[in-house]
C-alpha positions as CSV (number, residue, x, y, z in Angstrom):
1,M,-25.6,33.5,49.3
2,R,-28.9,34.8,48.3
3,I,-31.2,36.4,50.8
4,V,-34.9,37.1,50.2
5,N,-37.7,38.8,52.0
6,V,-40.8,36.5,52.0
7,A,-43.7,38.4,53.4
8,G,-41.6,40.3,55.7
9,R,-39.5,37.4,57.0
10,L,-35.7,36.9,56.3
11,G,-35.0,33.9,54.2
12,L,-32.0,32.1,52.5
13,L,-32.9,31.1,49.0
14,T,-31.3,27.8,47.9
15,D,-31.8,25.3,45.1
16,E,-34.0,23.3,47.5
17,G,-36.1,26.2,48.5
18,V,-36.2,29.0,51.2
19,I,-34.8,28.6,54.6
20,D,-36.5,30.7,57.3
21,V,-33.6,32.3,59.1
22,A,-35.2,33.0,62.4
23,E,-36.5,29.4,62.8
24,A,-33.1,27.9,61.4
25,S,-31.1,29.8,63.7
26,D,-33.3,29.1,66.7
27,G,-33.9,32.9,67.2
28,R,-30.3,33.9,67.0
29,F,-31.1,36.2,64.0
30,S,-34.4,38.2,63.9
31,P,-37.0,37.5,61.1
32,D,-36.6,41.3,60.2
33,V,-34.7,41.6,56.9
34,Q,-33.4,45.0,57.5
35,A,-31.9,44.1,60.8
36,V,-29.6,41.5,59.5
37,Y,-27.3,44.1,57.8
38,E,-26.3,45.4,61.2
39,R,-24.9,41.8,61.9
40,W,-23.8,41.0,58.3
41,P,-20.3,39.5,59.1
42,E,-21.8,37.2,61.9
43,F,-24.7,36.4,59.6
44,S,-22.6,35.6,56.8
45,A,-20.6,33.1,58.7
46,W,-23.7,31.5,60.1
47,A,-25.3,31.2,56.7
48,A,-22.4,29.5,55.2
49,R,-23.1,26.6,57.5
50,A,-26.9,26.7,57.4
51,T,-27.7,23.2,56.1
52,G,-30.3,20.7,57.0
53,A,-32.8,23.2,57.8
54,P,-36.6,22.8,56.6
55,Y,-37.2,24.3,53.2
56,R,-40.1,26.1,51.9
57,P,-41.0,26.7,48.4
58,W,-39.9,29.9,46.8
59,E,-43.0,32.0,46.0
60,E,-41.7,35.1,44.2
61,E,-45.1,36.7,44.2
62,R,-44.8,36.8,48.0
63,A,-41.4,38.6,47.9
64,E,-40.7,42.0,49.1
65,S,-37.6,44.2,49.0
66,P,-34.3,42.7,50.4
67,A,-33.6,46.2,51.9
68,P,-37.1,47.4,52.9
69,R,-36.1,50.2,55.3
70,P,-32.7,51.5,54.6
71,G,-31.5,54.5,56.7
72,Q,-30.2,56.1,53.5
73,L,-31.1,55.5,49.9
74,F,-28.7,57.2,47.4
75,A,-28.9,57.3,43.7
76,I,-26.4,58.2,41.1
77,G,-27.2,60.1,37.9
78,L,-25.7,60.2,34.5
79,N,-23.3,57.3,35.3
80,Y,-23.3,55.8,31.7
81,L,-21.9,57.8,28.9
82,D,-24.5,56.8,26.4
83,H,-27.4,57.7,29.0
84,A,-25.7,61.2,29.4
85,E,-25.6,61.5,25.6
86,E,-29.2,60.5,25.0
87,A,-30.2,63.1,27.7
88,G,-28.2,65.9,26.0
89,L,-25.9,66.5,28.9
90,D,-22.3,66.4,29.6
91,A,-21.0,63.2,31.3
92,P,-19.6,63.9,34.7
93,V,-15.9,63.7,34.9
94,D,-14.6,64.9,38.4
95,S,-17.8,64.8,40.4
96,M,-20.6,62.4,40.7
97,V,-24.4,63.4,40.3
98,V,-25.9,62.3,43.5
99,F,-29.6,62.5,44.6
100,T,-31.9,60.4,47.0
101,K,-35.0,58.5,46.8
102,F,-37.1,58.3,49.9
103,Q,-37.8,55.1,51.8
104,S,-41.4,55.3,51.0
105,S,-40.9,54.7,47.5
106,I,-39.5,51.2,48.1
107,T,-41.4,48.2,46.9
108,G,-40.7,44.5,46.0
109,P,-39.9,42.5,42.9
110,A,-43.5,41.7,41.8
111,A,-45.2,44.9,42.5
112,E,-48.1,46.8,41.1
113,V,-47.5,50.5,41.1
114,E,-49.9,53.3,40.8
115,L,-49.0,55.8,38.2
116,P,-49.3,59.4,39.2
117,Q,-50.2,62.2,36.7
118,G,-47.4,63.2,34.5
119,S,-44.6,61.3,32.4
120,V,-43.5,58.3,34.2
121,D,-40.3,56.7,32.9
122,F,-38.1,53.7,33.6
123,E,-34.4,53.3,34.4
124,A,-32.9,49.8,34.9
125,E,-30.3,50.0,37.8
126,L,-27.9,47.7,39.6
127,V,-28.4,48.4,43.4
128,V,-25.8,48.0,46.1
129,V,-26.6,47.2,49.7
130,M,-24.0,48.0,52.4
131,G,-23.0,45.5,54.9
132,R,-20.5,47.3,57.0
133,H,-20.1,51.0,58.2
134,A,-18.0,53.0,55.6
135,H,-16.7,56.4,56.2
136,R,-13.6,58.0,54.3
137,I,-12.6,54.7,52.8
138,D,-10.5,54.1,49.7
139,A,-11.9,52.4,46.7
140,T,-9.7,49.5,47.2
141,Q,-11.5,48.7,50.3
142,A,-15.2,49.4,49.1
143,W,-16.2,45.9,48.1
144,D,-15.3,44.6,51.7
145,H,-18.2,46.9,52.9
146,V,-20.8,45.6,50.6
147,A,-23.4,42.9,51.8
148,G,-24.6,42.3,48.2
149,L,-26.3,43.3,44.9
150,T,-29.9,43.4,43.8
151,V,-31.9,44.5,40.7
152,G,-33.7,47.9,40.8
153,Q,-35.8,50.3,38.9
154,D,-35.5,54.1,39.4
155,L,-38.9,55.0,38.2
156,S,-39.3,58.8,37.5
157,E,-41.9,61.3,36.9
158,R,-40.0,63.4,34.5
159,E,-42.2,66.6,34.6
160,M,-41.8,66.9,38.4
161,Q,-38.3,65.9,38.2
162,L,-37.2,68.5,35.6
163,R,-39.8,71.3,36.3
164,P,-38.1,74.7,36.5
165,P,-36.8,76.9,38.1
166,S,-35.1,74.1,40.1
167,P,-35.3,70.4,39.3
168,Q,-36.9,68.1,41.8
169,F,-35.0,64.9,41.5
170,N,-35.8,63.6,45.0
171,M,-39.6,64.2,44.7
172,G,-40.0,63.2,41.0
173,K,-38.3,59.8,41.8
174,S,-40.1,59.0,45.1
175,F,-43.8,58.4,44.5
176,P,-45.0,55.1,46.1
177,G,-43.6,52.0,44.4
178,F,-40.9,54.1,42.5
179,A,-37.9,52.0,43.9
180,P,-38.8,48.2,43.2
181,M,-36.0,46.0,44.2
182,G,-35.2,42.3,44.4
183,P,-35.8,39.3,43.9
184,A,-32.9,38.6,46.0
185,L,-29.7,40.2,47.6
186,V,-26.8,38.2,46.1
187,S,-23.5,38.4,48.2
188,V,-20.4,39.6,46.4
189,D,-18.8,36.3,46.4
190,E,-21.3,34.7,44.1
191,F,-20.1,36.7,41.2
192,E,-17.0,36.0,39.0
193,N,-16.8,39.8,38.4
194,P,-19.2,42.0,40.1
195,D,-18.1,45.0,38.0
196,D,-19.2,43.5,34.7
197,L,-23.0,42.3,34.6
198,A,-25.5,42.3,31.9
199,I,-28.4,44.7,32.7
200,G,-31.6,45.6,30.9
201,C,-35.2,45.8,30.9
202,T,-38.2,44.9,28.6
203,L,-41.5,46.8,28.4
204,N,-44.5,44.6,27.4
205,G,-41.9,42.1,26.0
206,V,-40.0,44.7,23.9
207,P,-36.3,45.2,24.7
208,M,-35.7,48.8,25.9
209,Q,-32.3,48.9,27.7
210,Q,-29.5,46.6,27.2
211,S,-26.0,47.1,28.5
212,R,-23.2,46.0,30.9
213,T,-22.3,47.5,34.4
214,K,-18.6,47.6,33.2
215,L,-19.6,50.6,31.2
216,M,-20.3,52.8,34.3
217,I,-18.4,56.0,34.4
218,F,-18.0,55.5,38.2
219,P,-17.9,51.9,39.1
220,V,-19.4,50.6,42.4
221,A,-16.1,50.8,44.4
222,E,-15.6,54.5,43.2
223,I,-19.2,55.4,44.1
224,I,-18.8,54.0,47.5
225,A,-15.4,55.9,48.1
226,R,-16.7,59.1,46.9
227,L,-19.9,59.0,48.9
228,S,-18.2,57.9,52.0
229,A,-15.7,60.8,51.6
230,T,-18.7,63.0,52.9
231,V,-21.4,60.8,54.3
232,A,-21.1,57.8,56.8
233,L,-22.4,54.9,55.1
234,R,-24.2,52.5,57.4
235,P,-25.2,48.7,57.1
236,G,-28.2,48.3,55.2
237,D,-28.0,51.7,53.3
238,V,-28.8,51.4,49.6
239,I,-27.2,52.9,46.5
240,F,-28.8,52.8,43.1
241,T,-25.9,53.1,40.6
242,G,-27.3,54.8,37.5
243,T,-29.0,53.6,34.3
244,P,-27.7,52.9,30.8
245,A,-29.2,54.5,27.6
246,G,-32.7,53.4,26.4
247,I,-34.9,55.4,28.7
248,G,-38.4,56.1,27.3
249,F,-38.3,59.8,27.9
250,A,-35.2,60.2,25.4
251,R,-36.8,58.4,22.6
252,D,-38.5,59.9,19.7
253,P,-41.4,59.5,20.1
254,K,-41.3,59.2,23.9
255,V,-42.2,55.8,25.4
256,L,-43.8,56.3,28.8
257,L,-45.4,54.0,31.1
258,A,-49.1,53.4,31.0
259,P,-51.7,51.5,33.0
260,G,-51.6,47.8,32.1
261,D,-48.0,47.9,31.2
262,E,-45.5,45.2,32.4
263,L,-41.8,46.2,33.0
264,V,-39.3,43.3,33.5
265,T,-35.8,44.4,34.7
266,S,-32.9,41.8,34.7
267,I,-29.4,41.7,35.9
268,E,-27.1,38.8,35.2
269,N,-26.7,36.2,38.1
270,I,-29.2,38.2,40.2
271,G,-32.5,37.7,38.4
272,S,-35.5,39.6,37.4
273,I,-38.2,41.9,38.9
274,R,-41.5,42.3,37.2
275,T,-43.4,45.6,37.8
276,R,-47.0,46.2,36.7
277,F,-48.7,49.5,36.4
278,R,-52.2,50.7,37.1
279,A,-54.0,54.1,36.8
280,D,-54.0,56.8,39.2
281,S,-57.0,56.2,41.6
């Protein structure tokens, strides 16, 4: 199952086109995309039988984030060994690096993002959206609590993020548009192995990051278990799971985002998001 947000309305993406969920369900489910996660098991059962509905063309330029208003938005730092190495930092062993991005940073899969002053960098990431409440669960149960996976970019203004005396990860990563997601949320059953997906991004057609999610230090199930040991995760919550090597700020010379750039981020069996950048107005 692939769900999409088309101009603020919940849709099911099929080979034939998009099914408008509110219309096809005769109002059983709201057109509000975020609301569906509170009823994910019920919705999943209905969606498996949703046939014969009228289809609309899939217009990706109208797509918005498949999780537009999560109650909580977590992000995991240094979750690939090669990224920790390029950053000149010790890879985490016993404790994950956790920070947050604010909800107002969320945008869709075909967004134009205004660049703030400073050094703006890219980080291709697999994004998890929760489908069930999870608190103090074991890693063996974690995937049962996931609604699906999508593509994300953890855009980062490095000067604010790393400014002494105390780093400001949350602020440096939360400018408007700094959390593009999409194009669809793909349910876990659509993957042969959700722990091993090709991930990467290109900048103006040039490959920047290329890896596989199996190289995460803390895989998805472990991330969920460790977060839920402290925090009650709720349906619709979002987790950015970390980025592999190849970020622009670690290159010599640095490769930073500039007005007119186009960043394409892709994950196997999910799709691609296309982010364009404009100057600070």
